[in-house]
C-alpha positions in Angstrom: 11.1 -12.6 30.8 8.7 -14.6 32.9 5.8 -17.1 32.1 5.5 -20.3 29.5 6.6 -17.4 26.4 9.6 -16.7 28.0 11.4 -18.8 25.1 9.2 -17.5 22.4 10.9 -13.9 22.8 14.4 -12.2 22.0 16.3 -10.2 24.4 13.7 -8.1 26.0 15.9 -5.0 25.7 15.7 -5.2 22.0 11.4 -6.1 22.4 10.1 -2.9 21.9 11.9 -1.3 19.6 10.1 -2.6 16.6 6.8 -1.7 18.0 5.4 1.3 16.6 4.3 3.8 18.9 1.2 4.1 18.2 0.3 0.0 19.4 0.5 1.7 23.2 0.2 5.0 22.6 -3.4 5.4 21.6 -6.8 5.1 22.8 -8.2 2.4 20.5 -9.3 -1.4 20.6 -6.2 -3.0 18.3 -6.6 -4.8 15.6 -3.7 -6.0 13.3 -5.1 -4.6 9.7 -5.1 -1.5 11.6 -1.4 -1.3 10.4 -1.8 -2.4 6.8 -1.1 1.5 5.8 1.6 1.6 8.4 3.8 -1.4 6.8 3.1 0.3 2.9 4.8 3.1 3.7 7.4 2.5 6.7 10.4 -0.3 6.6 12.1 -1.2 9.0 16.2 0.5 9.3 18.0 -2.5 10.8 20.9 -0.2 11.3 19.4 2.8 12.8 17.1 0.8 14.8 14.0 2.6 14.2 11.6 2.8 11.0 11.9 4.9 7.9 9.6 6.1 5.3 10.4 3.7 2.3 9.1 6.4 -0.2 6.1 5.2 -1.4 2.2 7.1 -1.4 -0.5 5.5 -0.3 -3.9 4.6 -1.7 -6.0 3.7 1.1 -9.4 2.4 -0.2 -10.4 0.2 2.7 -14.0 0.1 2.6 -16.4 2.8 4.2 -16.6 2.4 8.1 -13.1 0.1 8.3 -11.1 3.4 10.5 -9.0 5.1 8.1 -8.5 8.0 10.1 -7.1 5.8 13.1 -4.8 4.3 10.5 -4.1 7.6 9.7 -3.4 8.4 13.4 -0.7 5.2 13.6 1.4 6.6 10.9 1.8 10.3 12.1 2.2 9.3 15.6 5.5 7.4 14.6 6.5 10.2 11.9 6.6 12.8 15.0 8.5 10.3 17.5 11.0 10.1 14.8 11.0 14.3 13.4 8.8 16.2 16.7 8.9 18.9 13.8 7.3 17.4 11.5 4.6 19.0 9.5 1.4 17.8 7.7 -1.4 19.2 5.9 -4.7 17.6 5.7 -7.1 18.5 3.3 -10.8 17.1 3.8 -14.4 17.7 3.7 -15.0 21.1 5.6 -17.8 18.8 7.5 -15.2 16.4 8.4 -12.4 19.1 9.4 -13.8 19.3 13.7 -14.1 15.4 13.4 -10.8 14.8 12.4 -9.0 17.0 15.0 -11.0 15.5 17.8 -10.0 12.2 16.5 -5.7 12.6 16.5 -6.6 14.4 20.1 -8.3 11.9 22.0 -6.7 8.5 20.6 -3.3 9.3 19.9 -2.6 13.2 21.7 -1.9 14.9 18.9 -2.8 18.2 18.0 -3.7 19.8 15.0 -5.6 23.0 14.1 -8.1 23.6 12.4 -8.1 26.3 9.8 -12.3 26.4 9.5 -12.7 27.6 13.4 -9.2 28.8 14.0 -8.0 30.4 10.5 -4.2 30.2 11.1 -2.7 27.4 10.2 0.1 25.0 12.4 2.4 22.2 12.6 -0.1 19.5 11.8 -3.0 21.8 10.0 -6.6 20.6 9.0 -8.0 23.1 6.0 -11.4 22.5 4.0 -11.7 21.9 0.9 -14.2 25.0 0.8 -10.6 27.0 1.7 -10.2 27.0 -2.1 -13.2 28.8 -3.3 -13.2 32.1 -4.3 -16.5 32.8 -3.6 -17.9 34.4 -0.3 -19.8 32.3 2.4 -21.3 32.5 6.2 -22.5 29.3 6.8 -21.4 25.2 6.7 -23.8 24.7 4.2 -22.7 27.7 1.9 -19.3 25.6 2.4 -20.4 22.7 1.0 -22.0 24.2 -1.7 -18.7 25.7 -2.5 -17.2 22.7 -2.4 -19.4 21.2 -4.8 -18.7 23.5 -7.5 -14.6 23.2 -6.9 -15.0 19.4 -7.5 -17.3 19.7 -10.6 -16.6 23.1 -12.2 -13.8 24.1 -14.3 -11.4 26.9 -15.0 -12.9 29.2 -17.7 -10.2 28.8 -19.8 -8.9 25.6 -19.8 -5.4 26.1 -19.3 -6.2 29.4 -16.8 -3.4 29.4 -13.9 -4.9 28.7 -10.4 -2.0 30.6 -7.4 -2.5 29.8 -3.5 -3.0 32.2 -1.2 0.3 33.8 0.1 -1.0 32.3 4.0 -0.7 29.0 2.2 2.1 30.0 0.5 3.9 30.7 3.6 3.8 27.3 5.2 5.1 25.2 2.4 6.8 22.9 2.2 5.3 20.3 4.4 6.5 17.0 5.3 3.1 14.4 4.7 -0.2 15.5 2.3 -3.0 13.8 3.7 -6.1 13.6 1.3 -9.4 12.7 2.9 -12.3 11.6 0.7 -9.7 11.6 -2.6 -12.9 11.2 -4.4 -13.5 15.3 -4.2 -10.6 15.5 -7.0 -11.9 12.8 -8.8 -14.0 15.5 -11.7 -10.6 16.7 -12.3 -12.4 19.9 -11.6 -10.8 23.4 -10.3 -10.4 21.4 -6.7 -8.5 18.7 -8.5 -6.3 21.7 -9.6 -5.7 23.2 -6.8 -4.7 19.9 -5.1 -2.3 19.9 -8.1 -0.8 23.6 -8.1 -0.1 23.0 -4.1 1.6 19.8 -4.9 3.9 21.8 -7.9 4.3 24.8 -5.8 8.0 23.8 -5.2 10.0 21.0 -6.1 10.6 19.6 -2.2 6.7 19.6 -1.8 6.8 16.6 -4.9 9.7 14.5 -3.4 6.6 14.4 0.0 4.7 11.7 1.4 0.9 11.7 -0.1 -1.3 9.6 1.8 -5.2 9.7 -0.3 -7.9 8.2 1.2 -11.8 7.1 -0.1 -13.6 4.2 0.3 -15.4 4.8 -3.1 -12.9 6.2 -5.4 -15.1 5.0 -8.2 -18.3 6.4 -8.6 -19.0 6.7 -12.4 -16.3 4.8 -14.0 -12.3 4.0 -14.1 -11.4 7.6 -14.9 -12.2 8.6 -11.7 -9.9 6.4 -10.3 -7.3 7.2 -12.9 -7.8 11.0 -12.3 -6.8 10.2 -8.3 -3.6 8.2 -8.7 -2.8 11.0 -11.3 -1.9 13.2 -8.4 -0.9 10.4 -6.1 1.6 9.1 -8.3 2.7 12.7 -9.8 6.5 12.5 -8.4 7.5 9.4 -9.7 9.7 8.4 -12.4 7.7 8.0 -16.1 6.6 4.1 -16.5 6.1 3.9 -12.4 3.1 5.1 -12.1 1.3 2.2 -10.2 4.4 2.2 -7.5 2.3 3.2 -4.8 0.7 1.1 -1.5 -2.9 0.1 -2.1 -4.9 -1.4 1.2 -8.4 -2.3 0.1 -9.6 -4.3 3.8 -13.4 -5.0 4.0 -15.8 -4.5 6.5 -16.0 -8.3 7.3 -12.6 -8.4 7.5 -12.5 -5.1 9.8 -15.0 -6.8 12.2 -13.2 -10.2 12.0 -16.2 -11.8 11.2 -18.8 -12.3 8.7 -21.2 -9.6 9.6 -22.6 -8.3 6.5 -24.8 -6.0 6.3 -28.4 -7.2 5.4 -29.6 -5.3 2.6 -34.1 -5.5 1.5 -36.1 -3.9 -1.2 -38.9 -3.2 1.0 -42.4 -4.7 -0.6 -45.4 -2.5 0.2 -48.6 -3.6 0.4 -47.3 -7.3 1.4 -48.0 -10.0 -0.3 -51.1 -12.2 1.3 -52.1 -15.7 0.2 -54.9 -14.8 -2.5 -54.0 -11.5 -2.6 -53.1 -11.2 -6.1 -49.3 -9.9 -5.2 -47.7 -12.6 -4.4 -45.9 -12.9 -8.0 -45.7 -9.2 -8.6 -42.2 -7.2 -8.1 -40.5 -6.0 -5.1 -40.9 -2.5 -4.2 -43.5 0.3 -3.2 -46.6 -0.6 -5.2 -48.1 2.7 -6.3 -51.8 3.4 -6.1 -53.9 4.7 -8.8 -53.2 8.1 -8.5 -49.8 8.0 -8.0 -49.6 5.6 -11.0 -51.5 8.6 -13.3 -48.8 11.1 -12.1 -45.9 8.4 -13.2 -47.3 7.9 -16.2 -48.2 11.9 -16.7 -44.2 12.1 -16.7 -43.5 9.5 -19.2 -45.9 11.5 -21.6 -44.9 12.8 -24.6 -45.3 15.4 -27.1 -45.7 15.9 -31.2 -43.7 18.8 -32.5 -43.7 19.6 -36.4 -40.1 20.0 -36.5 -39.8 17.2 -39.2 -37.9 14.8 -36.6 -39.8 11.5 -36.0 -38.9 10.8 -32.7 -40.8 11.3 -30.1 -40.6 14.4 -27.1 -41.1 14.5 -24.0 -43.8 16.3 -23.0 -42.1 18.6 -20.2 -38.8 18.7 -22.6 -35.1 19.2 -20.4 -36.6 19.3 -17.3 -38.4 15.7 -17.8 -35.5 13.7 -15.9 -35.2 16.0 -13.1 -39.3 15.4 -12.4 -38.7 11.7 -12.3 -36.1 11.5 -10.1 -37.5 14.2 -7.8 -41.4 12.2 -7.7 -38.9 9.1 -7.0 -38.0 10.9 -4.1 -41.1 11.8 -3.3 -44.9 12.8 -5.2 -44.8 15.8 -2.0 -41.4 17.2 -3.3 -42.5 17.2 -6.8 -45.7 18.7 -5.5 -44.3 21.6 -3.9 -41.9 22.3 -7.0 -44.6 22.5 -9.4 -46.3 25.1 -7.2 -43.6 26.8 -6.3 -40.8 26.0 -9.2 -40.8 30.1 -9.5 -39.0 30.5 -6.1 -36.8 27.3 -6.4 -33.4 26.7 -6.0 -30.3 23.9 -5.6 -30.4 25.1 -2.3 -33.7 24.2 -1.2 -33.6 20.7 -2.2 -30.4 20.0 -1.8 -29.9 18.1 -5.6 -26.3 18.3 -5.9 -26.5 16.2 -9.4 -27.6 18.8 -11.4 -27.1 22.9 -11.4 -29.5 25.7 -11.3 -29.6 26.6 -15.2 -30.5 22.8 -15.4 -33.9 24.2 -13.9 -34.8 27.2 -16.1 -38.9 27.1 -15.9 -39.5 30.4 -18.2 -41.1 28.4 -20.6 -42.3 25.2 -18.7 -46.2 24.2 -19.1 -47.4 21.8 -16.5 -51.1 22.4 -16.7 -52.0 18.6 -16.7 -49.3 17.5 -14.3 -50.9 20.4 -12.2 -54.1 19.2 -12.2 -54.0 15.8 -11.5 -51.0 16.6 -8.6 -54.4 18.6 -6.9 -55.9 15.6 -6.3 -52.9 13.9 -4.2 -52.5 14.5 -0.3 -50.8 13.1 2.0 -53.2 10.5 3.4 -53.0 9.1 -0.3 -49.0 8.4 0.2 -48.3 5.0 -0.6 -44.5 4.9 0.4 -45.5 7.2 3.2 -47.7 4.3 4.5 -44.6 2.0 3.7 -42.2 3.4 5.7 -44.3 3.8 8.5 -44.7 0.0 8.3 -41.4 -1.0 7.8 -40.2 1.2 10.9 -42.9 -0.4 13.5 -42.3 -4.0 12.0 -38.3 -3.3 12.4 -39.1 -1.9 16.0 -41.3 -4.3 17.1 -39.0 -7.1 16.0 -35.9 -5.7 17.8 -35.1 -7.5 21.0 -32.6 -5.7 22.0 -34.1 -2.0 23.0 -32.5 -0.5 20.0 -35.5 1.5 18.6 -33.3 3.9 16.7 -33.7 4.4 12.8 -31.8 6.5 10.0 -33.3 7.6 6.9 -32.0 9.3 4.0 -33.2 11.3 1.0 -31.6 13.5 -1.6 -33.8 16.2 -1.0 -34.5 18.5 1.6 -38.1 19.1 1.3 -38.4 14.8 1.2 -36.3 15.3 4.6 -38.6 18.4 6.3 -41.6 16.1 5.0 -40.7 13.0 6.5 -39.9 14.8 9.8 -43.2 16.2 9.9 -45.2 13.1 9.4 -42.9 11.0 11.4 -42.5 13.4 14.3 -46.0 12.8 15.9 -45.3 9.2 16.5 -41.6 9.1 17.4 -38.5 11.5 18.3 -37.5 12.6 15.5 -34.0 14.6 14.8 -32.8 16.0 11.5 -29.8 16.5 9.5 -29.2 18.8 6.2 -27.1 20.9 4.8 -28.8 24.0 6.6 -27.7 22.2 9.9 -24.7 24.3 11.1 -21.9 21.8 12.4 -22.9 22.7 16.2 -26.1 22.0 15.5 -25.0 18.6 13.8 -22.9 17.1 17.0 -25.9 18.3 18.8 -28.7 16.4 16.5 -26.1 13.4 16.9 -25.9 13.1 20.9 -29.5 14.1 21.6 -30.3 10.8 18.9 -27.9 8.6 20.5 -29.2 9.1 23.5 -32.7 8.9 23.2 -34.1 6.2 25.2 -37.4 6.7 23.3 -37.7 5.4 19.8 -36.3 7.3 17.9 -35.8 8.5 14.1 -32.7 10.7 12.7 -33.7 11.9 9.0 -30.4 13.0 6.7 -29.7 14.6 3.3 -26.6 13.6 1.3 -24.9 15.9 3.5 -24.5 13.8 6.0 -23.7 10.5 4.3 -20.0 11.6 5.1 -17.6 11.5 8.1 -20.3 10.6 10.8 -20.5 7.7 13.2 -23.7 6.3 14.1 -22.6 2.6 14.7 -25.2 2.4 17.9 -28.2 2.1 15.4 -28.7 -0.8 13.6 -32.1 0.3 11.0 -31.2 2.4 7.7 -33.4 3.4 5.1 -32.8 4.8 1.8 -36.1 6.3 1.0 -34.9 7.1 -2.8 -31.2 7.1 -4.0 -28.4 8.7 -5.2 -27.0 8.2 -9.1 -24.0 6.4 -7.9 -23.2 3.2 -5.8 -20.4 4.9 -4.0 -22.9 7.4 -2.6 -24.7 4.5 -1.2 -22.0 2.8 0.2 -21.3 5.9 2.1 -24.8 6.2 3.5 -24.3 2.4 4.2 -21.2 3.3 6.2 -22.9 5.6 9.0 -23.9 1.9 10.8 -21.4 -0.6 9.4 -18.4 0.5 10.8 -16.1 -0.5 13.4 -17.7 -0.7 16.9 -21.3 -1.8 15.6 -22.4 -4.2 18.2 -25.3 -5.6 16.1 -26.7 -6.5 13.0 -27.0 -3.4 11.1 -29.9 -3.8 8.2 -30.5 -1.3 5.4 -34.0 -1.0 3.2 -34.4 0.3 -0.2 -38.2 2.3 -0.3 -38.5 1.8 -4.2 -41.5 2.2 -6.2 -41.8 -0.6 -8.5 -43.3 1.2 -11.2 -41.1 4.6 -12.8 -37.8 6.0 -13.2 -36.7 3.7 -9.8 -36.4 0.5 -12.2 -34.0 2.2 -14.2 -32.0 4.3 -11.9 -31.7 1.1 -9.9 -31.6 -1.4 -12.3 -29.4 0.1 -15.0 -27.5 3.0 -14.0 -26.3 2.1 -10.6 -26.2 -2.0 -11.2 -24.2 -0.6 -14.2 -21.6 1.6 -12.1 -21.5 -1.4 -9.7 -19.8 -4.1 -12.9 -17.3 -1.0 -13.3 -16.3 -1.2 -9.1 -16.4 -4.5 -9.9 -14.0 -5.1 -12.8 -11.1 -2.7 -10.9 -11.9 -4.7 -8.0 -10.6 -8.0 -9.7 -7.3 -5.7 -10.8 -6.8 -5.0 -7.1 -7.3 -1.2 -7.7 -9.7 -0.9 -4.8 -12.3 -2.7 -2.1 -15.8 -3.8 -3.8 -18.5 -2.2 -2.4 -21.7 -3.9 -1.0 -24.8 -2.3 -1.8 -27.5 -4.3 -4.2 -29.9 -6.2 -2.7 -27.8 -9.7 -4.1 -24.7 -7.6 -3.5 -24.2 -9.0 0.2 -25.2 -13.3 -1.1 -22.8 -12.2 -4.0 -19.9 -11.4 -1.5 -20.8 -14.4 0.8 -20.5 -16.5 -2.3 -16.8 -15.3 -3.4 -15.7 -15.5 0.1 -16.9 -19.1 0.4 -15.1 -19.6 -3.3 -12.2 -18.1 -1.6 -12.4 -20.2 1.4 -13.3 -23.5 -0.8 -10.0 -22.6 -3.2 -7.8 -22.2 -0.5 -8.7 -25.4 1.4 -8.0 -27.5 -1.5 -4.9 -25.6 -2.2 -3.9 -26.4 1.4 -4.1 -30.3 1.3 -1.3 -32.2 -0.3 -3.6 -34.9 -2.0 -5.5 -34.8 -5.4 -8.3 -32.1 -5.8 -10.9 -34.9 -5.7 -9.9 -36.1 -2.2 -9.3 -33.5 -0.7 -13.3 -31.9 -1.9 -14.3 -35.5 0.0 -12.9 -34.9 2.8 -13.8 -31.1 3.2 -17.4 -32.5 2.4 -17.1 -35.1 4.8 -16.2 -32.6 7.5 -18.8 -30.2 7.3 -21.7 -32.5 6.2 -21.3 -35.9 8.0 -20.7 -37.3 11.4 -19.1 -41.1 12.1 -21.2 -43.3 13.2 -20.7 -44.8 16.5 -21.8 -48.1 18.0 -22.5 -48.6 21.9 -18.9 -49.2 22.8 -17.8 -46.4 21.0 -16.2 -47.8 18.0 -16.7 -46.3 14.8 -19.4 -48.2 12.2 -18.1 -49.8 8.8 -19.7 -51.2 6.2 -19.5 -54.5 4.3 -16.5 -53.1 2.5 -14.9 -51.9 5.5 -15.7 -48.5 5.2 -16.6 -45.7 7.8 -19.9 -45.6 8.1 -21.2 -41.9 8.3 -24.3 -40.2 8.7 -24.6 -37.0 6.3 -27.0 -34.1 8.2 -27.7 -32.5 4.4 -28.9 -34.8 1.5 -27.5 -32.9 -1.5 -24.0 -32.8 0.1 -23.8 -36.3 0.1 -24.7 -36.9 -3.2 -22.4 -34.6 -4.7 -20.2 -36.7 -2.3 -20.9 -39.7 -4.3 -20.3 -37.8 -7.9 -17.3 -36.3 -7.1 -15.0 -39.1 -8.8 -12.4 -39.6 -11.4 -15.2 -39.4 -14.3 -16.2 -35.6 -12.7 -16.6 -33.2 -15.5 -18.0 -30.2 -13.4 -16.2 -27.5 -12.0 -15.4 -28.9 -8.4 -15.2 -25.8 -7.1 -18.3 -24.3 -8.2 -19.9 -27.4 -7.4 -18.9 -26.7 -3.9 -19.2 -23.4 -3.7 -23.3 -23.8 -4.7 -23.6 -26.7 -2.1 -22.2 -23.9 0.6 -24.6 -21.1 -0.4 -27.4 -23.3 -0.8 -30.0 -22.2 1.9 -29.4 -21.8 5.6 -27.4 -25.0 6.4 -24.3 -23.4 6.8 -25.8 -20.4 9.5 -22.5 -19.0 8.8 -20.2 -20.9 11.1 -17.9 -21.3 7.8 -17.5 -17.5 6.9 -17.0 -16.9 10.8 -14.6 -19.0 10.8 -12.9 -18.5 8.3 -12.3 -14.5 9.1 -11.4 -15.4 12.3 -8.6 -17.8 10.7 -7.6 -14.8 9.2 -7.4 -12.6 12.0 -5.4 -15.1 13.9 -3.0 -15.3 11.2 -2.3 -11.4 10.7 -2.4 -11.0 14.4 0.4 -13.7 14.4 2.3 -11.9 12.2 2.1 -8.9 14.0 3.8 -11.0 16.7 6.2 -11.8 15.0 7.4 -8.6 13.0 6.6 -6.0 16.2 7.5 -8.6 19.2 9.5 -10.5 18.1 7.9 -13.6 19.0 9.0 -17.0 17.4 6.0 -19.2 17.2 8.3 -22.7 15.8 8.2 -23.8 19.3 5.2 -22.6 20.5 2.3 -24.0 20.9 0.2 -21.2 22.4 -2.4 -19.0 19.9 -1.3 -15.5 18.7 -3.4 -14.1 21.1 -2.3 -15.5 24.0 1.3 -15.1 23.1 0.2 -10.9 22.0 -1.3 -10.3 25.8 1.8 -12.2 27.2 4.7 -10.1 25.2 2.5 -6.6 26.2 2.7 -7.1 29.7 6.0 -8.0 29.8 6.5 -4.6 28.1 4.6 -2.8 29.9 5.8 -4.4 33.1 3.2 -5.3 36.0 1.8 -2.0 36.9 -0.2 -1.6 33.5 -2.8 -4.1 32.9 -5.3 -2.4 31.1 -3.7 -2.0 27.5 -3.3 -5.1 25.5 -4.8 -7.8 27.3 -8.5 -5.8 27.0 -7.8 -4.6 23.6 -8.9 -7.9 21.9 -10.9 -8.9 24.4 -15.1 -8.6 23.6 -16.0 -7.7 27.2 -14.6 -4.2 27.3 -16.3 -1.9 25.4 -13.9 1.4 23.6 -15.3 4.2 26.2 -14.6 2.0 29.1 -11.0 0.8 27.5 -10.5 5.0 27.3 -11.7 5.3 31.0 -8.7 3.0 32.0 -6.2 4.0 29.4 -2.7 5.5 30.6 -0.7 6.3 27.9 2.7 5.4 27.3 4.2 8.6 27.7 4.5 7.7 31.8 5.6 4.3 31.0 8.6 5.9 28.8 9.5 8.0 31.3 9.6 5.9 34.1 11.9 3.7 32.2 14.0 6.4 31.3 14.3 7.6 34.8 15.7 4.1 35.9 
């Protein structure tokens, strides 16, 4: 072995036996967390000197954008090395099939069959959930609609038997079953039962490995999570239902430093001194005619039916009318004017069914009269959107003048396309857009050097990598925090080089207040409770969530620092305050200045820290950790350095463990960093010919694109080594 690290490695002939095959044989920048799912289901067999499956299934609940597809590629690459005849069945939403095929081949040289396009099965087959639908389909949008009905629709009879196609049954049993976007089975609808049937088709299948992936396992309540894990644990002995691996990497950890998503509720009109808006609630303030429309939707009617409770003026359509008005008054107006031609596909409103919009007995003359007076020029929300985009583009110094706008409704998307197209290059993706058109739109949007906007319905909230953009705007809100998290995940994901921002365009009157403050917040609390139980990762979505998450991280940081110290908590806390907020005073001779009692004199850079330092003593009755957390999170005095250092340390620790576990590096006598030893180990393993692997994988001065261009697969190196 060469170099100063020689003493820290075991015999070089044994060196690369424990290295997962994907480490070098992949086209992706290295990060230790990517191997966590691998560790959950693979164990090292010392006797046979190879990895073997440990019998555990895995639930990957990493936050949206962390790179779950890549994590699964690492596992498949190893399994195919152990068993070249391995078969795998990957079930995913129809719109993600081609993405799976491309990711596996581009990053791991794994060839897979996309059943949606090729209509055949192979060794590794990607099958859309729409495959299980009996409904006919001629377009991607119809397939997406069929998948929605599969997810939420039950069987006509509770005990109805569902049968797999002869074509699918013929390729069973598979060796590994992978479910992407596993929240599609959360409702225990017909799709859940088909997956259940797939697992049960033969006894052999039940013992095969299952990997379920979802960054949003909870939409409404804990039952969502339980329905998913019921199938994941189907083959386990009774009483061991929790015996499966869980990974829950958060974005901030995946990026190795704290780059939290900045989320704001956009205020419009902007408050100025003397405007009377200084103390108004945040959000978009509707004008007078829009207030009249909102008030009309909340109107009630009296009916002589013996029931004293007030009834909504517009019956069972009231909720929908409030919902669509919160998206845009234009969409409400279009629905009222053309309600007899209305369909859920036009509005892409997948939270209700066609029967909910029966308008046969619907009378809306009063609402229609008010809406006649409203024109797009009166659209306060559109004006607020224009101001937001202009403000962000003008303040963006890095020339990345791109924005993504999400809406639940196709009519709203098309309306925005029309009115923003006069000022910007605009691209549109909805459920009507074909898969080929979607890829073309994304490519043109990315390459466009002019200020440009991508408008998306929620058909685009999953599976699209748009991290080249830093601005995302929620023009309206879906019903669940999970869906908001998926939207945000388009830009807040691995490879994001800027600081992503997300804004909510919410009316500060009407339905938005209930949807945002009651429904979504309540569901967030369910998710947070489950995160505390270790079942899933927390989703950062609400305006205060970013701050709450920072507070939680800082609290964890403080607890770890205090617990690391062998000293009493009071002394450890004082030392932490001194380290972070004070500097020792030095005289002209370079010596420490001491006070009259002989204590070292300090200059405090934060008065509150000095006050807390003096308060913490044996008579201190408060919670020290809480007091420190409140101090550290107050204002901008910390400017992010503490959290950045915290996450960098976590990264270093993970990298060190990786070197010890896989590269057989011994740090006991080493003063070198884990990063240095990792690079040197990789160089030694690959030999002098190859230098564009590990060294550049963790250096920030090379892009993924550049790395892929310089990449030379391990295959050639292995062939050369075997030929010696």
